[in-house]
C-alpha positions as CSV (number, residue, x, y, z in Angstrom):
1,X,-26.0,-33.9,23.4
2,X,-26.8,-33.1,20.2
3,X,-25.6,-35.6,16.9
4,X,-25.2,-34.2,13.7
5,X,-26.0,-36.3,11.1
6,X,-24.4,-39.2,12.9
7,X,-21.0,-38.0,13.1
8,X,-20.2,-35.7,16.2
9,X,-21.5,-35.7,19.5
10,X,-21.7,-31.7,20.9
11,X,-22.6,-30.9,24.8
12,X,-21.8,-27.1,26.5
13,X,-22.0,-27.7,30.0
14,X,-24.2,-25.0,32.2
15,X,-22.8,-22.4,34.4
16,X,-24.0,-24.3,37.2
17,X,-22.3,-27.4,36.6
18,X,-20.3,-28.6,39.3
19,X,-16.9,-30.3,38.9
20,X,-17.5,-32.9,42.1
21,X,-14.5,-35.0,43.0
22,X,-13.5,-37.3,39.6
23,X,-11.3,-40.5,40.0
24,X,-8.0,-40.6,39.6
25,X,-7.8,-41.6,36.5
26,X,-9.3,-39.0,35.3
27,X,-7.3,-36.3,36.8
28,X,-5.0,-35.8,34.0
29,X,-7.7,-34.0,32.5
30,X,-8.1,-31.7,34.7
31,X,-4.5,-30.9,34.9
32,X,-4.8,-29.9,30.8
33,X,-7.9,-27.8,31.6
34,X,-6.5,-26.3,34.2
35,X,-3.0,-25.2,32.9
36,X,-3.7,-24.7,28.9
37,X,-6.9,-23.2,29.7
38,X,-8.9,-25.3,27.5
39,X,-12.0,-23.7,25.6
40,X,-12.9,-26.5,23.3
41,X,-12.2,-30.0,23.9
42,X,-12.0,-32.7,20.4
43,X,-11.8,-36.1,21.4
44,X,-11.2,-38.4,17.6
45,X,-12.7,-42.1,18.9
46,X,-13.0,-43.1,15.1
47,X,-13.3,-46.7,14.9
48,X,-12.2,-47.2,18.2
49,X,-15.7,-49.0,19.5
50,X,-16.4,-46.5,22.0
51,X,-13.1,-47.2,23.4
52,X,-12.1,-43.3,24.1
53,X,-16.0,-43.0,25.8
54,X,-15.3,-45.6,27.9
55,X,-11.9,-44.3,28.9
56,X,-14.3,-40.9,29.5
57,X,-16.6,-42.1,31.2
58,X,-18.6,-39.5,29.4
59,X,-22.0,-40.0,30.6
60,X,-23.9,-38.7,34.0
61,X,-22.0,-37.9,36.6
62,X,-18.6,-38.0,35.1
63,X,-19.0,-34.5,32.6
64,X,-17.4,-32.6,35.5
65,X,-14.3,-34.1,33.9
66,X,-14.3,-31.4,31.3
67,X,-14.8,-28.6,33.6
68,X,-17.4,-25.9,32.3
69,X,-16.4,-25.7,28.7
70,X,-17.9,-27.2,25.0
71,X,-16.9,-30.9,23.6
72,X,-17.0,-32.6,20.3
73,X,-16.6,-36.0,19.9
74,X,-16.2,-37.2,16.4
75,X,-16.3,-41.3,16.0
76,X,-16.7,-40.9,11.9
77,X,-15.0,-39.3,8.8
78,X,-16.1,-35.4,8.6
79,X,-15.9,-33.4,5.0
80,X,-15.1,-29.9,6.6
81,X,-12.7,-28.2,8.3
82,X,-13.5,-27.3,12.6
83,X,-11.3,-24.0,11.6
84,X,-14.6,-22.9,10.1
85,X,-16.4,-23.2,13.0
86,X,-14.0,-23.1,16.0
87,X,-12.7,-20.0,17.0
88,X,-11.2,-21.0,20.5
89,X,-8.3,-22.4,22.6
90,X,-9.1,-26.1,21.5
91,X,-7.1,-29.3,22.6
92,X,-8.0,-32.6,20.5
93,X,-8.0,-36.0,22.3
94,X,-7.0,-38.9,19.8
95,X,-7.4,-42.4,20.5
96,X,-4.6,-44.4,19.2
97,X,-3.2,-47.6,18.9
98,X,0.3,-49.3,18.7
99,X,-0.2,-51.7,16.6
100,X,0.5,-48.8,13.6
101,X,-3.3,-49.0,12.3
102,X,-3.7,-45.6,12.9
103,X,-3.5,-44.1,9.3
104,X,-7.7,-43.2,8.8
105,X,-7.5,-41.5,12.4
106,X,-4.7,-39.7,11.6
107,X,-5.6,-38.7,8.1
108,X,-9.4,-37.7,9.4
109,X,-7.1,-35.5,12.2
110,X,-5.7,-34.1,9.6
111,X,-8.9,-32.9,6.9
112,X,-10.1,-31.5,9.8
113,X,-7.4,-29.8,11.8
114,X,-6.6,-27.8,8.4
115,X,-4.1,-25.0,9.2
116,X,-4.5,-25.8,13.4
117,X,-1.4,-27.9,13.1
118,X,0.4,-25.6,15.3
119,X,-2.7,-26.3,18.2
120,X,-1.8,-28.9,20.7
121,X,-2.8,-32.4,20.6
122,X,-2.8,-35.1,22.9
123,X,-2.3,-38.6,21.8
124,X,-3.9,-41.0,24.5
125,X,-3.7,-45.1,23.9
126,X,-4.8,-48.5,25.9
127,X,-1.6,-49.9,25.8
128,X,1.3,-49.4,27.5
129,X,4.6,-46.5,26.3
130,X,7.1,-48.7,26.7
131,X,9.3,-49.1,25.0
132,X,9.4,-45.5,23.6
133,X,10.9,-46.3,20.1
134,X,7.5,-47.8,19.4
135,X,5.9,-44.7,19.3
136,X,8.3,-43.4,16.7
137,X,6.8,-43.6,13.8
138,X,3.8,-41.9,15.1
139,X,6.0,-38.4,16.0
140,X,7.6,-39.1,13.0
141,X,4.7,-38.6,11.1
142,X,3.8,-35.7,13.4
143,X,6.9,-33.9,12.9
144,X,6.6,-34.3,8.9
145,X,2.9,-32.9,9.1
146,X,3.7,-30.3,11.5
147,X,2.3,-31.4,14.7
148,X,5.1,-30.1,16.8
149,X,2.8,-29.7,19.9
150,X,2.0,-33.3,20.8
151,X,2.1,-35.2,23.4
152,X,0.8,-38.5,24.4
153,X,-0.3,-40.5,27.4
154,X,-1.6,-43.9,28.5
155,X,-5.5,-44.7,29.9
156,X,-3.5,-45.2,33.3
157,X,-2.1,-41.8,32.9
158,X,1.0,-43.3,34.5
159,X,3.7,-41.3,32.2
160,X,3.4,-38.4,29.5
161,X,6.0,-38.4,26.4
162,X,7.3,-35.9,23.8
163,X,9.2,-35.7,21.0
164,X,12.0,-33.6,20.3
165,X,12.1,-32.2,17.1
166,X,14.9,-30.7,17.1
167,X,17.9,-32.0,18.9
168,X,17.6,-35.3,19.4
169,X,15.0,-36.6,17.5
170,X,13.9,-39.3,19.7
171,X,10.6,-39.7,22.1
172,X,11.0,-39.1,26.1
173,X,9.6,-38.7,29.3
174,X,8.2,-35.3,30.7
175,X,5.9,-33.3,32.9
176,X,2.9,-31.4,31.2
177,X,4.5,-28.7,33.4
178,X,7.9,-28.9,31.5
179,X,6.1,-29.8,28.2
180,X,4.8,-26.3,28.0
181,X,7.2,-24.4,29.3
182,X,9.7,-25.4,26.7
183,X,7.2,-24.8,23.9
184,X,6.2,-21.4,25.4
185,X,10.3,-20.5,25.9
186,X,12.1,-22.6,23.4
187,X,14.8,-20.9,21.2
188,X,17.0,-23.6,19.4
189,X,15.6,-25.2,16.8
190,X,19.4,-26.3,15.9
191,X,19.0,-24.7,12.5
192,X,15.4,-26.0,11.5
193,X,15.4,-25.6,7.5
194,X,12.7,-22.6,6.6
195,X,11.9,-21.5,2.8
196,X,11.6,-18.1,1.9
197,X,11.0,-16.3,-1.5
198,X,13.1,-12.6,-2.1
199,X,12.7,-10.0,-3.9
200,X,12.8,-5.9,-4.6
201,X,9.6,-4.7,-2.9
202,X,11.2,-1.7,-0.8
203,X,10.4,-0.6,2.1
204,X,9.3,-3.9,3.0
205,X,12.2,-6.3,1.2
206,X,15.1,-5.7,-0.9
207,X,18.4,-7.3,-1.2
208,X,22.1,-6.3,-3.0
209,X,25.5,-7.8,-3.2
210,X,28.0,-6.5,-1.4
211,X,31.6,-6.4,-2.6
212,X,32.4,-10.3,-1.6
213,X,29.0,-11.7,-4.0
214,X,27.6,-11.7,-0.1
215,X,23.8,-11.6,-0.1
216,X,22.6,-8.6,2.3
217,X,19.1,-8.0,3.1
218,X,17.2,-4.8,3.6
219,X,13.3,-3.8,4.4
220,X,10.9,-3.9,7.3
221,X,9.6,-7.7,7.0
222,X,13.0,-9.0,5.4
223,X,15.2,-8.0,8.4
224,X,12.1,-9.0,10.6
225,X,12.3,-12.4,9.7
226,X,16.0,-13.0,10.0
227,X,15.7,-11.1,12.9
228,X,13.1,-14.1,14.0
229,X,15.2,-17.1,12.1
230,X,18.3,-15.7,14.5
231,X,16.6,-15.9,17.9
232,X,14.9,-19.2,17.1
233,X,18.2,-20.5,15.3
234,X,16.6,-21.2,12.3
235,X,18.1,-21.8,8.6
236,X,16.5,-19.3,6.3
237,X,17.1,-20.5,3.1
238,X,16.3,-17.8,0.5
239,X,14.9,-18.1,-3.0
240,X,15.5,-15.3,-5.1
241,X,12.5,-15.2,-7.2
242,X,13.9,-11.4,-9.3
243,X,16.6,-9.6,-9.5
244,X,14.5,-6.6,-10.4
245,X,14.5,-3.9,-8.9
246,X,10.1,-4.5,-8.2
247,X,8.1,-7.5,-8.8
248,X,4.3,-8.5,-7.7
249,X,3.9,-9.8,-4.7
250,X,1.5,-12.4,-6.4
251,X,4.5,-14.4,-7.6
252,X,5.8,-14.9,-3.7
253,X,1.7,-16.2,-2.8
254,X,2.6,-18.5,-6.3
255,X,5.2,-20.1,-4.5
256,X,3.6,-21.1,-1.6
257,X,0.3,-21.7,-3.3
258,X,3.2,-24.2,-5.3
259,X,4.8,-25.3,-2.5
260,X,7.8,-23.7,-3.3
261,X,8.4,-22.3,0.1
262,X,7.3,-21.8,3.5
263,X,7.6,-18.6,3.7
264,X,7.6,-14.4,1.9
265,X,10.2,-11.9,3.2
266,X,8.1,-9.6,2.7
267,X,4.5,-8.1,3.4
268,X,1.1,-9.0,1.7
269,X,-2.6,-7.5,2.9
270,X,-4.9,-10.6,5.2
271,X,-6.5,-12.7,2.6
272,X,-8.3,-16.3,3.1
273,X,-5.9,-18.5,1.2
274,X,-2.9,-18.3,3.3
275,X,-2.3,-16.8,6.9
276,X,-0.2,-14.0,7.7
277,X,1.7,-12.6,10.7
278,X,-1.1,-10.9,12.7
279,X,-1.4,-7.4,12.2
280,X,-0.9,-5.2,15.5
281,X,-2.8,-2.3,14.2
282,X,-4.4,-1.1,11.1
283,X,-3.5,1.7,8.8
284,X,-4.9,2.7,5.3
285,X,-3.1,3.5,2.2
286,X,-3.3,7.2,0.4
287,X,-2.9,9.1,-2.7
288,X,0.5,10.7,-3.8
289,X,-1.2,13.6,-5.4
290,X,1.0,17.1,-6.9
291,X,1.9,19.4,-4.6
292,X,0.7,23.0,-5.9
293,X,4.2,24.7,-8.1
294,X,4.7,28.2,-7.9
295,X,3.9,29.4,-11.3
296,X,6.8,31.4,-13.2
297,X,5.7,35.2,-13.0
298,X,8.1,36.4,-16.1
299,X,5.1,33.8,-18.1
300,X,2.4,36.8,-17.6
301,X,5.4,38.9,-20.2
302,X,5.9,36.5,-22.7
303,X,1.9,35.1,-22.5
304,X,0.2,38.2,-21.0
305,X,-3.4,37.5,-22.5
306,X,-5.8,34.2,-23.3
307,X,-6.6,34.4,-26.9
308,X,-10.0,36.0,-26.0
309,X,-8.5,38.6,-24.9
310,X,-5.9,39.0,-27.8
311,X,-9.1,38.9,-30.1
312,X,-11.0,41.3,-28.2
313,X,-8.0,43.9,-28.5
314,X,-6.8,43.3,-32.0
315,X,-10.7,43.6,-32.9
316,X,-10.5,47.5,-30.2
317,X,-7.3,48.2,-32.8
318,X,-9.3,47.5,-36.4
319,X,-12.0,49.1,-35.2
320,X,-10.4,52.4,-34.3
321,X,-8.4,52.5,-37.5
322,X,-11.4,51.7,-39.8
323,X,-13.6,54.5,-37.7
324,X,-11.2,56.7,-38.1
325,X,-10.1,56.6,-41.5
326,X,-14.2,56.5,-42.7
327,X,-14.3,59.5,-40.9
328,X,-11.4,61.2,-42.8
329,X,-12.8,59.8,-45.9
330,X,-16.5,61.6,-45.3
331,X,-14.8,65.3,-44.3
332,X,-12.6,65.1,-47.6
333,X,-9.9,63.9,-45.9
334,X,-6.5,62.0,-46.8
335,X,-7.0,58.0,-45.6
336,X,-3.9,58.1,-43.4
337,X,-3.6,54.9,-42.4
338,X,-0.3,54.3,-40.8
339,X,-1.4,57.7,-38.4
340,X,-4.1,56.5,-37.6
341,X,-3.4,53.4,-36.6
342,X,-0.6,54.1,-34.7
343,X,-2.9,56.9,-32.6
344,X,-5.2,53.8,-32.0
345,X,-2.2,52.0,-30.4
346,X,-1.0,55.2,-28.9
347,X,-4.4,55.3,-27.1
348,X,-5.0,51.6,-25.8
349,X,-1.1,52.3,-24.6
350,X,-2.6,55.4,-23.1
351,X,-0.1,57.0,-24.2
352,X,0.8,60.4,-25.5
353,X,-0.2,60.7,-29.3
354,X,-0.8,63.3,-32.4
355,X,-3.5,65.2,-32.7
356,X,-6.0,63.8,-34.9
357,X,-6.9,64.9,-38.3
358,X,-10.7,65.6,-37.6
359,X,-12.8,68.2,-38.3
360,X,-15.4,70.2,-35.7
361,X,-16.7,68.6,-33.0
362,X,-15.9,65.2,-33.8
363,X,-12.2,65.4,-32.8
364,X,-13.0,66.0,-29.5
365,X,-15.6,63.2,-28.9
366,X,-13.5,61.2,-30.3
367,X,-10.1,61.9,-28.3
368,X,-12.2,62.4,-24.7
369,X,-13.4,58.6,-25.7
370,X,-9.9,57.0,-26.6
371,X,-8.8,58.3,-23.9
372,X,-10.7,57.5,-21.4
373,X,-11.0,53.6,-22.9
374,X,-7.2,53.2,-22.9
375,X,-7.0,55.3,-19.4
376,X,-9.2,52.1,-18.0
377,X,-8.1,49.6,-19.9
378,X,-4.2,50.2,-19.5
379,X,-4.9,51.4,-15.3
380,X,-6.9,47.6,-14.8
381,X,-4.6,45.7,-16.4
382,X,-1.2,47.2,-14.9
383,X,-3.1,46.6,-10.7
384,X,-3.9,43.1,-11.6
385,X,-0.3,42.7,-13.6
386,X,1.3,44.2,-10.1
387,X,-0.6,42.3,-8.0
388,X,0.9,38.9,-9.1
389,X,4.2,40.2,-9.6
390,X,4.3,41.2,-5.7
391,X,2.6,38.3,-4.7
392,X,3.5,34.3,-4.6
393,X,1.3,32.0,-7.0
394,X,0.6,28.5,-7.2
395,X,-0.6,26.0,-9.7
396,X,-4.2,24.6,-8.8
397,X,-4.5,22.5,-5.4
398,X,-5.6,19.2,-4.8
399,X,-7.6,18.7,-1.7
400,X,-9.7,15.6,-2.5
401,X,-11.0,13.1,-5.3
402,X,-12.9,15.5,-7.1
403,X,-9.7,17.8,-7.6
404,X,-8.4,14.8,-9.5
405,X,-11.2,14.7,-11.8
406,X,-11.8,18.1,-12.6
407,X,-7.9,18.4,-13.3
408,X,-7.4,15.3,-14.9
409,X,-4.6,13.8,-13.1
410,X,-4.7,9.9,-13.7
411,X,-3.6,8.0,-10.7
412,X,-1.1,5.8,-11.9
413,X,-1.1,1.6,-10.5
414,X,0.5,-1.6,-11.6
415,X,-1.7,-4.8,-12.2
416,X,-1.5,-6.1,-8.7
417,X,-2.6,-2.3,-7.6
418,X,-5.8,-2.5,-9.6
419,X,-6.8,-5.8,-8.8
420,X,-6.7,-4.9,-4.9
421,X,-8.1,-1.8,-5.3
422,X,-11.2,-3.7,-7.8
423,X,-11.9,-6.1,-4.9
424,X,-12.2,-2.7,-2.2
425,X,-15.5,-0.8,-2.7
426,X,-13.9,2.9,-3.4
427,X,-15.1,6.0,-5.1
428,X,-16.2,5.5,-8.6
429,X,-13.3,9.0,-8.5
430,X,-10.8,6.7,-7.8
431,X,-12.2,3.8,-10.0
432,X,-12.6,6.1,-13.5
433,X,-9.0,7.8,-13.2
434,X,-7.1,4.8,-12.7
435,X,-4.4,4.1,-15.1
436,X,-2.4,1.0,-15.3
437,X,1.4,0.7,-16.7
438,X,4.0,-2.1,-16.4
439,X,6.3,-2.1,-13.3
440,X,9.4,-0.2,-14.9
441,X,7.5,3.5,-15.3
442,X,5.6,2.9,-12.3
443,X,8.8,2.6,-10.1
444,X,10.2,5.6,-12.4
445,X,7.4,7.9,-11.6
446,X,6.5,7.1,-8.9
447,X,10.6,7.2,-7.1
448,X,11.2,10.4,-9.1
449,X,7.8,11.5,-8.0
450,X,6.6,12.9,-11.3
451,X,3.9,15.4,-10.3
452,X,2.1,14.9,-14.0
453,X,0.4,11.6,-11.9
454,X,-0.7,10.7,-8.7
455,X,0.4,7.4,-7.2
456,X,-1.5,5.0,-4.9
457,X,0.3,3.7,-2.3
458,X,0.1,2.4,1.6
459,X,0.8,3.7,4.5
460,X,4.5,2.9,4.3
461,X,5.1,2.9,0.8
462,X,4.3,6.6,1.0
463,X,6.7,7.8,3.4
464,X,9.5,5.4,2.0
465,X,8.7,8.1,-1.3
466,X,7.7,11.3,-0.1
467,X,11.2,11.3,2.0
468,X,12.8,12.5,-0.4
469,X,11.9,16.1,-0.4
470,X,12.8,16.9,3.0
471,X,15.9,19.0,2.0
472,X,12.8,21.0,-0.2
473,X,11.8,24.0,0.6
474,X,8.5,23.2,-1.2
475,X,7.4,19.5,-1.6
476,X,6.9,18.5,-5.0
477,X,4.1,16.0,-3.5
478,X,2.4,15.5,-1.4
479,X,-0.2,12.7,0.6
480,X,-3.7,13.7,0.1
481,X,-5.1,13.6,3.7
482,X,-7.6,10.8,2.8
483,X,-7.4,7.4,4.2
484,X,-8.6,5.3,1.1
485,X,-9.2,1.8,3.0
486,X,-8.1,-0.4,6.0
487,X,-4.9,-2.4,5.2
488,X,-3.6,-5.0,7.2
489,X,-1.3,-7.7,6.4
490,X,1.8,-9.2,6.5
491,X,4.5,-12.2,6.6
492,X,2.6,-14.6,4.2
493,X,3.1,-18.1,5.5
494,X,2.4,-21.5,4.2
495,X,-0.9,-23.4,5.5
496,X,0.1,-25.3,9.2
497,X,3.4,-23.2,8.8
498,X,4.5,-25.0,12.5
499,X,5.9,-21.5,13.5
500,X,2.5,-19.6,12.5
501,X,2.0,-18.4,16.9
502,X,6.2,-17.9,17.0
503,X,5.4,-15.0,14.2
504,X,2.8,-13.8,15.8
505,X,4.0,-13.2,18.7
506,X,7.5,-11.9,17.5
507,X,5.7,-9.3,14.9
508,X,3.6,-8.1,17.6
509,X,6.5,-8.2,19.8
510,X,8.8,-6.2,17.6
511,X,6.0,-3.1,16.9
512,X,5.1,-3.1,20.7
513,X,8.9,-2.4,21.4
514,X,9.1,0.5,18.9
515,X,12.0,-1.0,16.5
516,X,9.4,0.0,13.4
517,X,11.0,3.3,13.1
518,X,15.1,2.7,13.7
519,X,14.5,-0.2,11.0
520,X,12.7,1.5,8.5
521,X,15.2,5.0,8.9
522,X,18.0,1.7,8.2
523,X,16.0,0.6,5.0
524,X,15.7,4.7,4.0
525,X,19.5,5.1,4.8
526,X,20.3,2.2,2.4
527,X,18.6,2.8,-0.2
528,X,19.5,6.0,-0.7
529,X,23.3,5.0,-0.3
530,X,22.5,2.3,-2.8
531,X,21.1,4.9,-5.3
532,X,17.7,3.5,-5.1
533,X,16.6,6.8,-3.4
534,X,18.3,10.2,-3.5
535,X,17.1,13.5,-2.1
536,X,15.5,16.8,-4.2
537,X,17.6,19.2,-4.2
538,X,16.4,22.0,-2.3
539,X,14.9,25.4,-4.5
540,X,17.9,27.9,-4.4
541,X,17.0,31.8,-4.2
542,X,19.7,33.6,-6.3
543,X,20.3,35.6,-9.1
544,X,20.6,34.1,-12.8
545,X,21.4,35.3,-16.2
546,X,18.6,36.2,-18.1
547,X,17.5,34.0,-20.9
548,X,16.5,34.1,-24.6
549,X,12.6,33.9,-23.3
550,X,12.5,36.3,-20.8
551,X,12.2,38.6,-24.4
552,X,9.9,36.5,-26.4
553,X,7.4,39.6,-25.9
554,X,9.0,42.6,-26.5
555,X,10.6,40.6,-30.1
556,X,7.0,39.7,-31.3
557,X,6.0,43.2,-30.2
558,X,9.2,44.5,-32.5
559,X,8.6,42.4,-35.1
560,X,4.6,43.7,-35.2
561,X,4.9,46.7,-35.1
562,X,7.8,46.7,-38.2
563,X,4.6,44.5,-39.6
564,X,2.1,47.3,-39.3
565,X,4.9,49.8,-40.3
566,X,4.7,48.0,-43.8
567,X,1.2,47.3,-43.9
568,X,0.7,50.8,-43.5
569,X,3.5,52.0,-45.8
570,X,2.1,49.8,-48.4
571,X,-1.5,51.1,-47.9
572,X,-0.7,54.4,-48.4
573,X,1.5,53.6,-52.1
574,X,-1.3,52.2,-53.2
575,X,-3.6,54.8,-52.2
576,X,-1.5,58.0,-53.1
577,X,-1.4,55.6,-56.3
578,X,-4.8,55.6,-56.9
579,X,-5.3,59.1,-56.0
580,X,-3.4,60.1,-58.8
581,X,-4.6,58.1,-61.4
582,X,-8.5,58.8,-60.8
583,X,-8.2,63.0,-59.8
């Protein structure tokens, strides 16, 4: 035995120890050990002056009555929770008296067994068990504090008492096998009342009122909770915490923390503060990013070049005009600006032009240079343009987090998601692109899949929103093929919720049964019918009448041509006036 601060005695039975033949009064412990597969015994002998220890006779040759298991004997007050240290199938054995002076040991039980109230508790006394009614205060205390798996036995093991928590609320005589069978398979709580919060958080939880004003519920976790209530005949009382299209999951956790509810009809990530239904699989969060969208090819006629190319072309044109005018001036010919500008423009476009008004070899040399330059520039441009027009073009494809930074795509999230992401060690590329907005803006953009932003979601919400694109030939957005971080969660419950184990088993069986996908499809169809979601229209390949946007470039060229003609005409008038005055 090992003493810890004089409070607890801990012993581990050696594997070579033989059980032997225990006395009759210890046979009940063998029955508990064998039928319940006990891995750890916890004995509460607080202020009993060794009464429970005398009964157990834990010394020398009597240890075999506990089997090959570890055990704790608590004889004084402890200040920590056993849940933090023991992770095993346990049975708590509590020594009590029938004179009502059990408050101290019960308080000790409550303190050390926090969040373990659904575990089995065996009360033991050296007093007679009859009449049964005298033990009602004890069982009422158990019922009020959420100890639904309690038994009472006397030192001689003459009988085992149980309490009906749901139907008669009376103490009754039973056997250990009947007790365990009922706890395993009972399905009628006679309308036991459970409080639950409810809000809109599709596809996990959603609600609305029908034409008769009746509350209707959908969503995977909300529906599953109602199925659980029907299975065990539980009266589920909903507290609508928000009528909006979306609420933050932290609100339901605040209700649990304040003792206003027992469970939440929603799913939250697993944490340390409250228990959640045991997840049956590890899932991940993802980013919804813009899909590479097809580009409108006619924009190559509206905006064919960037400013640098335009500057180069205009500079080349002006250089040719000035060069021709200078040669005309040096050769004593009139500076025909309009003629030279038109010829320069035609040569750049590789079109026929008038013979240059130059003398000698210079005319042939410039003819070859201008024709060759125009031929190369025009044919190179036409080859690129024809390639663009005959192939399908798309915007930049986002394949990793670096692309988000390169193209400066912000990740739109709300405050709850911001808290969740900051609690995890994520890539700096994600954190530097985050944009925190209010719920209304996030819902509108994510529900309509506005491709201006990227969106962070768990796997179920990602599938929920992207499902609106199923009839599109090419989607607006896609799920980035990158698992951000694992997500494990379920329905949160208050500490010491009496049906915690039942909830774990139910949700595990629900997932294993394959009902998740049908429930999800039902939720998606309901939200489509209610207008919360919509199928996006598929692109249609059809002929459309040309709009004004298709004629922007011809109009610009026409105006530019008129402007150049007017400028040339004005310069010729000025040159002629100057020539007549001084010649």
